[in-house]
N, C-alpha and C positions, 0 to 999 in steps of 0.2 A: 278448939279442937282439941278433943282429950288425946291421952298419951298413947292410949290404945290404937285411936284413929290413927295417931300421927305414922305410927310403927306400921301400921298395913300398908298406908298410902305411899310412904315412902317406898316400902318392900316392891310393891306391885309396881312404882313406876320404875325401879331398878332393874323390872325382867322386862321389859318393853323388847328386846330382842327375843327371849324366849317365847314371847307373845304372837309377837311377828312371825316369828318362823313355823311354830304349829298352827297359825292359824294359815299361812303358805302350804304345808303339808295338807292340810283337810281341805282347803279350795282345789288343790292340785289332785286330789283325790275325787274325780267328779264321781256323781252319786244322784241321778237324776231319780224321783220318785218311780215312776213307772216301769224302770228297768233295775229290780232288787239284785239282778245278777252283776250288776255293777259294783255294790257296796262292800264287797270284802276289803278292800284297801282301808277305805274311810274308816270300817269298824276297827280293824287291825289299829289304824294309829290311834283312835279314840282309846282303844282299852289300853295298850302300852303305856300312853299318857297318864291315864287313871291309875294302871298299878304303880306309876312312878311317884303318886303323891300316896301310897299305902291303899289304895281299893282293890277289893277284889270284884270281878266282873263276870258275866255269863251272858250268854245271848237268848232272847226269846222270840218266838213264832213260828211257825208253820213251816216245814222243810218246802225248798220250794219258792216261799213268799217273802215278803220283808221279813227281817229278821232285825231285831231291837236290841240295845243293850241295856243291860240293869245292872246298877254296881253300888257297892256299900262299902265302909269302912272296913278292911282286914280284921283291926281290931275296935271293938264298941262294946259297948256296954248291953247287956241282954234286957229284952221286955222294957224297956225305956220307951218314950216319946219320940215319933220320928217326924221329920220334913222333908220335903217331896221336893227335888228338884227336877224340874221335867223342860228338856230341850228336842231337838230334831235333825238328822245330819242329812237328810234328803235335801234336794234342790229342785227346781223348776227347769232347770238348764239341762239339756241332752249334752251327752256325751261330745266331745268335739269342739263344744263351744270354748274351751281354754285357746284355742287356734287363731281365735279371732277378737277375744277379752281376756288376754293373759293376767295374770295375777301380777300386779307390778304396786310397790311403795312408792308415792310421790310426797315426800315430805312426812306431814302429819297424817296421809289419806293412805288407804289400802283401796285397792279395785282388784275387784275379780268376781267370777260368775258364784254367786251364793256367800259370799265372804260375809255380807252384812246380815243375808238372812239365811241361815244364821250361826255359819262355821266358826266366826268371831267369837261370837257367844259362848260358843262351848271351850275356846281357845281361852276366853276369858274365865270360865269355871275353874278350868284346869289351874290357872294362877292364883285364884282365890283361894282353891286348896293348897297351894303351896305356900301360901302366906299361912293360912292355918294350920299346917304341920312345922314349918320352918320359924316361925314365929313362938311354938309352944302354946297355942290357943287352945280353949276347950271347946268344944259343942255338946252344948245340955242337951241339946235334942238332936237325935243321931240322923245325918243327912243320908237320904236315900235317893239315888238318881237314874232317871229313865231318858233314855236317850232314844227316840223312836225313828224310823225308815220311813215313813208314810204322812207325816203330816200335811205337806204339801197337796196331798190328795184327798185329805179329808180324816186322817188317822184312821182309816176303816179296819185294820187290822188290830191296832195297838190300843184303842180307845179300851178295849175291855181290861187291859193291864194298867192304864193310868187309872181308872176309875175305883179298881181293887185297890192300887196304891194309897190313892185320896182317902177312900175311905177309912184308912188305918193312921193317914198322917195329920198332924195338928196346925199345919199351916205348907203353902206349895207356893215356889218361885218359878214363874218361869222364864225361861232365857230369850223368848223373842226379840226382834228389835227393837229399841224405845224410840218413840214417833218423833219426827222431826228432828233436826240438828240441836234443838234445846235440850233433847233426851227426854221428852214428857213420860211418865211412866203408864202403864193402862191400868185402870183399876174397873173397866168396865167395859165390854166388848157385845155388840150386838150378837143375837144368835142367827142362824144362817139357815136356811131351808133351801131344797131342791125340788121341783115339781116337773112332771113330765103330763102334757094334756093330750090324748090321743084323741081324734075325732073320727069315728067310720060313718061314711055317708052313701050314697050309691052312684054307682057309674051311670053314664049315658051319654048318646052323644049330644056334642054341644050344639049342633045344627039342625040336626033331624028329629032328635025327641028331646028335648033339655028339660021337660017338664017329668020326665018320668026319671030325672036324678035327684039326688040330694046334695048338694056342694058342701063336702066337709070342710073346704077353705071357707065359703061363707061363714059356715057355723062358728070357725076357727076366729074368724074377723069379730064376730060379735063375743067370744071367748076373751079374746085378748083386750078388748075395751073393758070389759068387765075387771080384770086383772090389773090394769092400770087405774082403774078406780078406785084400789084400795089402795094406795100412794096417800100417805099421810105424811106430809114435811114436817108440822107442829108436833107430832108423835113419834117423829123417827122412825117411819113404816115405810121402807121402800120394795116396790114390787116391779121386778123387769125381768121382760120377755126377751131373752137372750137369742133365742133361736128360733127360727120357723121353717117348715118343709110340707110336701105334699103334692098331689096331682100325679096326675100321669102322664098328658099330652094335653095340650092347649084346647084339642077338640075334646075335650072329655071332662064332663061334669066330674069334678075331683071325688073319687070313693075313700079318700083317708087323707089326713094332715094330721099334724103335730108341734106343739111351742114346747120348748124347756124353759122353764122360768126359775128366777134367783131372787129368794126373799131374806129381807134382813129387817131384824127385829129388837127393839129395844129391851125387852122386858119377856120373861116367861109366859106372862099373860097375854099380852099382844102375841106372842107366837100360838098359842091354843087358838085365839080367836082368828087369826087370818088362815090357820091351817084348816080350820072348821068352816070358813067360809071359802075358801078354795075346794074342799073338797064337795061343798053344796051347791056348786055350779049347774045348771040344768040348762039343755040345750033351748035354743029358741025352736027350732025347728024338730017336730016330733018324728020325724022319719029319719033322724039321725042320732047317734048314739056318742056318749063320752065315758073316755074312761081316763080318772086322775089318779097319778100314783103321786107319791114323795110325802115328805114331812120337813118338820124343824129336825134336821141332823144334830146342830150343835146349840144346845139350848143358850140362851144370854148369860152371860156375867155381868150380873147385877152388882149394885153398889148396895152389899149388905153390911148388916153391921158388924159380923166378923171379918170381913173384906176391908173394911172401914178401920176397924182397930188394928190388923196387918198395915194397910198404906201409913197409919200413925206411926207405926214404929220403924218402916222403910225411912219415911221423912225425917224422924229424929236420927237415924244412921247417918242419914246425908246432911243434916246439921252438924254431927260430931267431922264429918270430915268436910266440914265446908263447903260442901254441894247444894244449891238449891235445887229443890226437886217440886216439878207441878204433875198433877192427876191430869188424865185424860182418859175420855171413850174412844174406842176404837169402832170403825166400822168392820175392818175384817174379824176374822174368827180364828181360834187357836186351840191349844190343848187346856187353855186357860179355863176357856169355856166350860172344858167336862170338870175339870179338879174344881171349879168354883162352886159345882152344884153340892160338893161333898166336905169340903175342907176350905179356910180361909185362904184365900190367892190374891196375888199380885203379880202382872203380867207386865212384859216389856221392860225386864232387868236386863237385857242382852245390849248388843251394839249399839253407839249412837252414831249415826250417819245419815242415809237417805238412799232410795232406789231401789227398794226391795222389787225384785220381779223385773227390773228395767235393766237396759246397757249402762246405765250410769249408776249401778250400783254401787257403794263407797261406807268406806267408816271413818270415822274418826279416831286416831291410836289412842291422843290422850285422854279424851273423854271417856272410849270404851274402858281403858284401862282402871279410871276411876269407880267406872262401874263395877270392876272385878274388886277394888276395896270394898265397895259398899255390899257386895255379895257375900265378901267374907266376913264383914261386921253383919249381916243379917243371920248367916248360918252359925257364928256363934253367940247371937243372942239369948237372953233366957226362954225358959217355955212361956207358952202363949197362957199357961194356967199359973203361972207363979207372979 
């Protein structure tokens, strides 16, 4: 372990109380994605914490919609390279969840809705920035922070900000939780698509005049079989028809039906292929009409040469801290899918634990603090160009 790494690790471990306290504050400021009107408190807590480490921040987003937090050092070099740190403060949990699933600390384990995904990651970031400031460490590449309010619902309003920042950054660190209690780092993510297939048929009485109708439900059944046939385990392609509805009454030939489809693909090329095939589906019955909407909204985060180069740096920083790190591909998407299109990206640098979006959501304090030390080491590492 290098002398700097030892100092950083000792420092963050000594700040365990500050870490758990900030995590508690963030978790207890409930902030469901679909209700941005509840986000004022969590933004206030986060911005105050960032001000405490010398970062100036401001909010971004349209009035009445999700408001995101953008921050950078108040004292910084002008015109130099930047590095982007991305996180989110929204959660999948509705307001009131704390009454049934309260924040609690059980030895080395923190429980609470949104703790693992990913409010502890934000507290981890603040601890890392404290280490950098208090230990007088340099950041040759200026950190720029963006914490969004709508990641759990697809980053609908924040993607444009993240894309713009990533285009001007030489690397991006994403504070989504690590994978599994071993804490695997996410160096690849599947692309995600959402498609809606609507079938328009023709109504008729099912008993008196069935031949006059054209069943939208029957046609949808053919479409569903074509969609499920696109699954390819060996290539890592999954196509799932998640919901279906349609029809009017049991005695009426269904005039309409609809299916919503989730698609996961390992590469951008596979995403383009599947998107084309889905939009090319034709009806079996010429008397019905198909309307297909959707696309691959989050392109795949692939193991590109620049991503691999950044992963090598992460792994070496882990070695300096005495942490054995492992890389993995995640089936879910994140804002790392977006940043990876523009700059070197490593994801899953946040909390270590399990149970994202589940009632057993939790994180391990000691391992998450180690990741705070890892983040501090990465933020103080030289430019990728050096």
